[in-house]
PLY file of the C-alpha trace (Angstrom):
ply
format ascii 1.0
element vertex 128
property float x
property float y
property float z
element edge 127
property int vertex1
property int vertex2
end_header
8.34 4.97 7.51
9.03 1.81 9.53
5.96 1.74 11.77
4.15 -1.49 12.44
0.46 -1.13 13.20
-0.95 -2.57 16.42
-4.35 -3.44 14.90
-5.65 -6.99 15.33
-6.77 -6.83 11.71
-4.36 -4.47 9.91
-5.76 -2.49 6.98
-3.83 -2.32 3.72
-4.72 0.21 1.02
-3.93 -0.98 -2.53
-3.57 1.81 -5.07
-3.24 0.78 -8.71
-5.07 1.70 -11.91
-5.03 -1.97 -12.99
-8.32 -3.38 -11.65
-7.24 -7.02 -12.00
-4.04 -6.41 -10.09
-5.96 -4.63 -7.30
-8.38 -7.56 -7.10
-5.61 -10.18 -7.08
-3.67 -8.47 -4.28
-6.91 -7.81 -2.37
-7.89 -11.47 -2.47
-4.42 -12.60 -1.38
-4.28 -10.18 1.56
-7.89 -10.85 2.61
-7.17 -14.60 2.65
-4.18 -13.85 4.89
-6.45 -12.03 7.36
-6.03 -8.37 6.36
-8.74 -5.77 5.91
-8.25 -4.39 2.39
-9.18 -1.04 0.86
-8.56 -0.14 -2.77
-8.26 2.97 -4.91
-7.82 3.21 -8.71
-5.66 6.35 -8.55
-3.78 8.64 -6.22
-6.62 11.09 -5.58
-8.82 8.22 -4.39
-5.99 6.93 -2.20
-5.59 10.25 -0.42
-9.35 10.43 0.14
-9.37 6.91 1.63
-6.45 7.81 3.91
-8.26 10.90 5.17
-11.45 8.92 5.88
-10.21 5.57 7.18
-7.46 4.10 9.33
-4.78 2.56 7.11
-1.81 0.54 8.41
0.08 0.34 5.11
-0.22 1.46 1.49
0.81 -0.52 -1.61
1.21 2.18 -4.25
1.65 2.07 -8.02
3.65 5.06 -9.24
2.35 5.42 -12.80
-1.38 6.21 -12.69
-3.80 8.72 -14.20
-5.55 11.46 -12.19
-2.82 11.62 -9.54
0.36 9.59 -9.80
1.99 7.63 -7.02
4.83 10.16 -7.08
2.31 12.93 -6.31
0.79 10.83 -3.52
4.24 10.32 -1.98
4.91 14.06 -2.11
1.60 14.78 -0.35
2.17 12.07 2.28
5.54 13.59 3.13
4.40 17.21 2.93
0.90 17.22 4.46
0.91 16.91 8.27
-2.84 16.14 8.19
-2.22 12.83 6.43
-1.23 9.81 8.53
2.37 8.59 8.47
2.09 5.02 7.22
4.54 2.67 5.52
4.32 2.78 1.72
5.41 -0.10 -0.48
5.84 0.69 -4.16
4.38 -1.53 -6.89
6.11 -0.74 -10.19
7.31 -2.21 -13.45
9.85 0.58 -13.91
11.32 1.52 -10.53
14.01 -0.75 -9.08
15.40 1.40 -6.25
13.33 2.22 -3.18
12.07 5.82 -3.51
12.54 8.23 -0.60
9.74 7.85 1.95
8.91 4.24 1.07
9.72 0.87 2.65
10.35 -1.23 -0.44
9.69 -1.90 -4.11
7.79 -4.84 -5.57
8.62 -5.04 -9.26
5.78 -6.12 -11.56
5.30 -8.96 -12.06
6.06 -9.60 -8.40
6.51 -12.61 -6.20
3.52 -13.17 -3.90
5.70 -14.40 -1.02
7.75 -11.20 -1.23
4.53 -9.15 -1.19
3.34 -10.93 1.96
6.75 -10.53 3.62
6.72 -6.78 2.97
3.17 -6.39 4.29
3.82 -8.57 7.35
6.94 -6.54 8.18
5.29 -3.12 7.89
1.56 -3.53 8.56
1.87 -6.31 11.12
0.56 -9.86 10.98
-3.20 -10.23 11.46
-4.40 -11.96 14.63
-6.42 -14.29 12.37
-3.38 -15.00 10.16
-3.97 -17.94 7.83
0 1
1 2
2 3
3 4
4 5
5 6
6 7
7 8
8 9
9 10
10 11
11 12
12 13
13 14
14 15
15 16
16 17
17 18
18 19
19 20
20 21
21 22
22 23
23 24
24 25
25 26
26 27
27 28
28 29
29 30
30 31
31 32
32 33
33 34
34 35
35 36
36 37
37 38
38 39
39 40
40 41
41 42
42 43
43 44
44 45
45 46
46 47
47 48
48 49
49 50
50 51
51 52
52 53
53 54
54 55
55 56
56 57
57 58
58 59
59 60
60 61
61 62
62 63
63 64
64 65
65 66
66 67
67 68
68 69
69 70
70 71
71 72
72 73
73 74
74 75
75 76
76 77
77 78
78 79
79 80
80 81
81 82
82 83
83 84
84 85
85 86
86 87
87 88
88 89
89 90
90 91
91 92
92 93
93 94
94 95
95 96
96 97
97 98
98 99
99 100
100 101
101 102
102 103
103 104
104 105
105 106
106 107
107 108
108 109
109 110
110 111
111 112
112 113
113 114
114 115
115 116
116 117
117 118
118 119
119 120
120 121
121 122
122 123
123 124
124 125
125 126
126 127
């Protein structure tokens, strides 16, 4: 999914069961001018996507409750869910899974993270 959002303040949903990683990415993206939502697992991510406008998702694949793989399958298969770019955050996956826009291998480079988000969510009007 190669769509770039037209929002002045793009919203990025971070989905990872590692609380510290969610907080670190959230702080980085918020400082760069993004609106940030988080979810600790796939079920929470799908709920957030049903309730709020999301411009891009950063998705861990290995999580409890509902894995990132299950989230990807639902995003592709459920026409009620929005079609948004999904970037994968993973320590294990090196190739870009079908239906995603890129892989950030843990531990990842912050500049690469920002480049991926800028390319697929858009650059915030209040970019810092």
